[in-house]
C-alpha positions as CSV (number, residue, x, y, z in Angstrom):
1,X,-42.9,-49.0,10.4
2,X,-44.0,-49.5,6.7
3,X,-42.8,-46.1,5.9
4,X,-39.6,-46.8,7.3
5,X,-39.1,-49.9,5.7
6,X,-40.1,-48.6,2.3
7,X,-37.7,-45.6,2.9
8,X,-34.6,-47.8,3.9
9,X,-35.3,-50.1,0.7
10,X,-35.6,-47.0,-1.3
11,X,-32.1,-45.9,-0.3
12,X,-30.7,-49.2,-0.7
13,X,-31.8,-49.4,-4.0
14,X,-30.3,-46.3,-4.9
15,X,-27.1,-47.1,-3.6
16,X,-26.9,-50.1,-5.3
17,X,-27.3,-48.4,-8.7
18,X,-25.1,-46.2,-7.8
19,X,-22.2,-48.7,-7.3
20,X,-23.7,-50.2,-10.7
21,X,-23.1,-47.1,-12.4
22,X,-19.7,-46.6,-10.9
23,X,-18.6,-50.3,-11.5
24,X,-18.0,-50.1,-15.6
25,X,-16.2,-53.4,-15.5
26,X,-12.5,-54.6,-15.1
27,X,-11.6,-54.1,-18.5
28,X,-11.4,-56.5,-21.4
29,X,-9.0,-58.0,-23.7
30,X,-7.8,-56.3,-26.8
31,X,-10.8,-58.2,-29.2
32,X,-13.3,-57.1,-26.7
33,X,-11.8,-53.4,-27.4
34,X,-11.6,-53.9,-31.1
35,X,-15.5,-55.1,-31.0
36,X,-16.4,-52.1,-28.7
37,X,-14.6,-49.6,-31.4
38,X,-16.5,-51.3,-34.3
39,X,-19.8,-50.9,-32.4
40,X,-19.2,-47.4,-31.5
41,X,-18.8,-47.0,-35.5
42,X,-21.9,-48.6,-36.1
43,X,-23.6,-46.6,-33.8
44,X,-22.1,-43.3,-35.4
45,X,-23.1,-44.3,-38.7
46,X,-26.6,-44.9,-37.4
47,X,-26.7,-41.6,-35.7
48,X,-25.8,-40.0,-38.8
49,X,-28.0,-41.7,-41.0
50,X,-30.9,-40.5,-38.6
51,X,-32.3,-37.4,-40.9
52,X,-35.7,-37.2,-39.2
53,X,-33.9,-36.5,-36.0
54,X,-31.8,-33.3,-37.6
55,X,-34.7,-31.1,-37.3
56,X,-34.2,-31.5,-33.5
57,X,-30.7,-31.9,-33.1
58,X,-30.8,-29.4,-30.2
59,X,-33.3,-31.0,-28.1
60,X,-32.8,-33.6,-25.3
61,X,-29.1,-33.4,-25.0
62,X,-28.7,-34.2,-21.2
63,X,-31.2,-37.2,-22.1
64,X,-29.2,-38.4,-24.8
65,X,-26.1,-38.1,-22.4
66,X,-27.7,-39.9,-19.6
67,X,-29.2,-42.6,-22.0
68,X,-25.5,-43.0,-23.6
69,X,-24.3,-43.8,-20.1
70,X,-27.1,-46.4,-19.6
71,X,-26.5,-48.2,-22.9
72,X,-22.7,-48.4,-21.9
73,X,-23.6,-50.1,-18.8
74,X,-26.2,-52.4,-20.5
75,X,-23.6,-53.4,-22.9
76,X,-21.0,-54.0,-20.2
77,X,-23.3,-56.3,-18.5
78,X,-24.1,-58.1,-21.9
79,X,-27.6,-56.6,-21.9
80,X,-29.3,-56.1,-25.2
81,X,-32.4,-54.2,-26.3
82,X,-34.8,-56.2,-28.6
83,X,-34.6,-56.1,-32.1
84,X,-38.0,-54.9,-32.8
85,X,-37.5,-51.9,-30.6
86,X,-34.3,-50.9,-32.2
87,X,-35.8,-51.2,-35.5
88,X,-38.8,-48.8,-34.6
89,X,-36.2,-46.7,-33.3
90,X,-34.5,-46.7,-36.6
91,X,-37.9,-45.9,-38.6
92,X,-38.8,-43.0,-36.0
93,X,-35.4,-41.4,-36.7
94,X,-34.5,-41.6,-32.7
95,X,-31.1,-42.8,-31.3
96,X,-31.1,-45.5,-28.7
97,X,-29.6,-43.3,-26.1
98,X,-32.4,-40.6,-26.6
99,X,-34.9,-43.3,-26.3
100,X,-33.0,-44.8,-23.2
101,X,-33.0,-40.9,-21.4
102,X,-36.7,-40.9,-22.2
103,X,-37.2,-44.0,-20.9
104,X,-35.5,-43.1,-17.4
105,X,-37.5,-39.8,-17.3
106,X,-40.9,-41.6,-17.8
107,X,-39.9,-43.9,-14.8
108,X,-39.2,-41.0,-12.8
109,X,-42.3,-39.0,-13.6
110,X,-44.4,-42.3,-13.2
111,X,-42.7,-42.8,-9.8
112,X,-43.3,-39.4,-8.4
113,X,-46.8,-39.1,-10.3
114,X,-48.6,-41.3,-7.8
115,X,-47.7,-39.6,-4.8
116,X,-49.8,-36.5,-5.7
117,X,-52.8,-38.3,-5.5
118,X,-52.3,-40.3,-2.4
119,X,-53.4,-37.4,-0.3
120,X,-57.1,-38.3,0.0
121,X,-56.3,-41.9,0.6
122,X,-54.2,-41.2,3.5
123,X,-56.7,-39.1,5.0
124,X,-59.2,-42.2,4.5
125,X,-57.0,-45.1,5.2
126,X,-54.0,-44.1,7.2
127,X,-53.1,-47.6,8.0
128,X,-52.8,-48.6,4.2
129,X,-50.6,-45.4,3.2
130,X,-47.2,-47.2,3.2
131,X,-48.8,-50.2,0.9
132,X,-50.6,-47.8,-1.6
133,X,-47.4,-45.6,-1.8
134,X,-45.5,-48.7,-2.5
135,X,-47.7,-50.3,-5.1
136,X,-48.4,-47.2,-6.8
137,X,-44.6,-46.0,-7.1
138,X,-44.2,-49.5,-8.6
139,X,-46.7,-49.5,-11.0
140,X,-46.0,-46.0,-11.9
141,X,-42.5,-46.8,-12.7
142,X,-43.6,-49.8,-15.1
143,X,-46.1,-47.6,-16.6
144,X,-43.6,-44.6,-17.1
145,X,-40.8,-46.8,-18.4
146,X,-43.2,-48.3,-21.0
147,X,-45.1,-45.3,-22.3
148,X,-41.8,-44.4,-24.5
149,X,-41.6,-47.8,-26.0
150,X,-45.4,-47.9,-26.8
151,X,-45.4,-44.2,-28.6
152,X,-42.4,-45.6,-30.4
153,X,-44.1,-48.6,-31.6
154,X,-47.2,-47.0,-32.7
155,X,-45.2,-44.3,-34.8
156,X,-43.0,-46.9,-36.4
157,X,-46.0,-48.6,-37.9
158,X,-47.6,-45.5,-39.5
159,X,-43.9,-44.5,-40.7
160,X,-43.3,-48.2,-41.9
161,X,-46.1,-48.4,-44.1
162,X,-45.4,-44.8,-45.7
163,X,-41.8,-45.9,-46.2
164,X,-42.8,-49.2,-48.0
165,X,-45.2,-46.8,-50.3
166,X,-42.0,-44.6,-51.2
167,X,-40.1,-47.8,-51.9
168,X,-42.6,-48.9,-54.4
169,X,-42.2,-45.4,-55.8
170,X,-38.7,-45.9,-55.9
171,X,-38.2,-49.1,-57.5
172,X,-40.2,-47.7,-60.3
173,X,-37.9,-44.5,-60.5
174,X,-35.0,-47.0,-60.7
175,X,-36.3,-48.8,-63.5
176,X,-37.0,-45.7,-65.6
177,X,-33.5,-44.3,-65.2
178,X,-32.1,-47.9,-66.0
179,X,-34.4,-48.0,-69.3
180,X,-32.7,-44.6,-70.0
181,X,-29.3,-46.2,-70.1
182,X,-27.7,-45.3,-66.7
183,X,-25.7,-47.9,-64.6
184,X,-27.1,-49.0,-61.4
185,X,-25.5,-47.0,-58.9
186,X,-26.4,-43.8,-61.0
187,X,-29.9,-44.8,-61.4
188,X,-30.1,-44.9,-57.6
189,X,-28.6,-41.8,-57.2
190,X,-31.0,-40.2,-59.6
191,X,-34.1,-41.8,-58.3
192,X,-33.5,-40.7,-54.6
193,X,-33.1,-37.0,-55.8
194,X,-36.8,-37.0,-56.8
195,X,-38.3,-36.2,-53.4
196,X,-37.3,-34.5,-50.4
197,X,-39.6,-36.7,-48.4
198,X,-38.3,-38.0,-45.0
199,X,-38.0,-41.5,-46.7
200,X,-36.4,-40.8,-49.5
201,X,-34.0,-38.3,-47.8
202,X,-33.1,-41.1,-45.9
203,X,-32.4,-43.4,-48.8
204,X,-30.4,-40.6,-50.3
205,X,-28.3,-39.9,-47.5
206,X,-27.6,-44.0,-47.2
207,X,-26.5,-43.9,-50.8
208,X,-24.3,-41.0,-50.1
209,X,-22.9,-42.5,-47.0
210,X,-22.1,-45.6,-48.9
211,X,-20.4,-43.6,-51.9
212,X,-18.3,-41.9,-49.3
213,X,-17.3,-45.1,-47.6
214,X,-16.4,-47.1,-50.9
215,X,-19.2,-49.6,-50.2
216,X,-21.8,-50.7,-52.7
217,X,-25.1,-48.8,-52.8
218,X,-27.2,-52.1,-52.6
219,X,-25.2,-53.5,-49.3
220,X,-26.0,-50.1,-48.1
221,X,-29.6,-50.4,-48.8
222,X,-30.0,-53.8,-47.5
223,X,-28.2,-53.0,-44.1
224,X,-31.0,-49.9,-44.2
225,X,-33.9,-52.5,-44.6
226,X,-32.3,-54.8,-41.8
227,X,-31.9,-51.7,-39.5
228,X,-35.5,-50.6,-40.2
229,X,-37.2,-53.8,-40.6
230,X,-38.2,-53.4,-44.2
231,X,-38.2,-56.6,-45.8
232,X,-39.1,-54.8,-49.2
233,X,-36.0,-52.9,-48.9
234,X,-33.8,-55.9,-48.3
235,X,-35.1,-57.9,-50.9
236,X,-34.6,-55.3,-53.6
237,X,-30.9,-55.0,-52.1
238,X,-30.5,-58.7,-53.0
239,X,-31.9,-58.4,-56.5
240,X,-29.8,-55.9,-57.0
241,X,-26.6,-57.6,-55.7
242,X,-27.3,-60.5,-57.8
243,X,-28.1,-58.9,-61.2
244,X,-26.2,-55.8,-60.8
245,X,-24.4,-56.6,-64.3
246,X,-27.4,-57.4,-66.4
247,X,-29.8,-54.0,-66.7
248,X,-32.7,-55.5,-68.7
249,X,-33.1,-58.1,-65.7
250,X,-32.7,-55.8,-62.9
251,X,-35.6,-53.6,-64.7
252,X,-37.9,-56.4,-65.2
253,X,-37.3,-57.6,-61.4
254,X,-37.7,-53.7,-60.1
255,X,-41.0,-53.3,-62.0
256,X,-42.4,-56.7,-60.8
257,X,-41.2,-56.0,-57.4
258,X,-43.0,-52.2,-57.6
259,X,-46.3,-53.8,-59.0
260,X,-46.3,-56.7,-56.2
261,X,-45.7,-53.8,-53.3
262,X,-48.8,-51.5,-54.8
263,X,-50.9,-54.7,-54.8
264,X,-50.0,-55.5,-51.2
265,X,-50.5,-51.9,-50.4
266,X,-54.1,-52.1,-51.8
267,X,-55.2,-55.2,-50.3
268,X,-53.8,-53.5,-46.8
269,X,-55.9,-50.3,-47.6
270,X,-59.0,-52.4,-48.4
271,X,-58.6,-54.6,-45.3
272,X,-58.3,-51.1,-42.9
273,X,-60.9,-50.0,-44.8
274,X,-63.2,-53.1,-44.1
275,X,-62.3,-53.1,-40.5
276,X,-63.6,-49.3,-40.1
277,X,-66.6,-50.5,-41.6
278,X,-67.4,-53.3,-39.2
279,X,-66.6,-50.8,-36.5
280,X,-69.1,-48.1,-37.6
281,X,-71.5,-51.0,-38.0
282,X,-71.1,-51.8,-34.5
283,X,-71.6,-48.2,-33.5
284,X,-74.5,-47.8,-35.2
285,X,-76.1,-51.3,-33.6
286,X,-75.0,-49.8,-30.4
287,X,-77.2,-46.5,-31.5
288,X,-80.0,-48.1,-32.5
289,X,-80.4,-50.2,-29.4
290,X,-80.1,-47.5,-26.9
291,X,-82.7,-45.5,-29.2
292,X,-84.7,-48.6,-28.7
293,X,-84.4,-48.3,-24.7
294,X,-85.4,-44.8,-25.0
295,X,-88.6,-45.5,-26.7
296,X,-89.6,-48.6,-24.6
297,X,-88.3,-47.4,-21.1
298,X,-91.7,-45.3,-20.5
299,X,-94.0,-48.1,-21.7
300,X,-92.3,-50.6,-19.3
301,X,-92.2,-48.0,-16.4
302,X,-95.9,-47.5,-16.8
303,X,-96.8,-51.2,-17.2
304,X,-94.9,-52.0,-14.0
305,X,-96.1,-49.1,-12.1
306,X,-100.0,-50.4,-12.6
């Protein structure tokens, strides 16, 4: 009976999801259509700027297509993903559509995987099989759907730290170019051509796209900082926007910001080193305690045995 109920619930859920997918909305007003076009243009610009993903341009096309359908359904129903997740995806270089596809794939794997391990349970406790299957599938779906987001968050923390380091070097390079008599746009373009690392390539592509679109380079850098959740890049863009016509003040401001970034990075490195030292100390104490137990155990057994 339990299996019949679970099967009926699964079929009903599948039919409900099918109806939600087919029901794409009743259409909107002209303002809604224009807003949708603006959102599509922003997504296109962001997808073009995801230079890290170009190395994997041919991967997961079906997942990206599936994720695009999920994204459209979410937008039609006014459901938006957290800003932090969007910033992490921008740092990692993965499009929102691809991430939604990976999330759905993880949920499907999480729903199927528990069934492979319930054979022994069905032999030992046949009466609890239906409840065990339902609970295991629910937990598997939740875990499988969260794994891609957790992986993206972990990778984004490391890459965001690396990007901040590159921003500090980029500020120094821009200040040096300004000292050589170049204007702010030329100094930004010249500094971005120094390295082919992923962070500098991301900055260079952003500046190039701003040039092609007729936007100011500091506004493009500020938007990049907002998309990636990097406050240092937004602060640099704000400083350039305020004093773009005064080269001397720009140089002083950029040099001061680069120094501040290096000091902050040094303090973070020292904090991580101290945390690792503390973890090593705890490991050494546990090892010493185990060695003492190994030494004392024979004597304790002999005393209690006598």
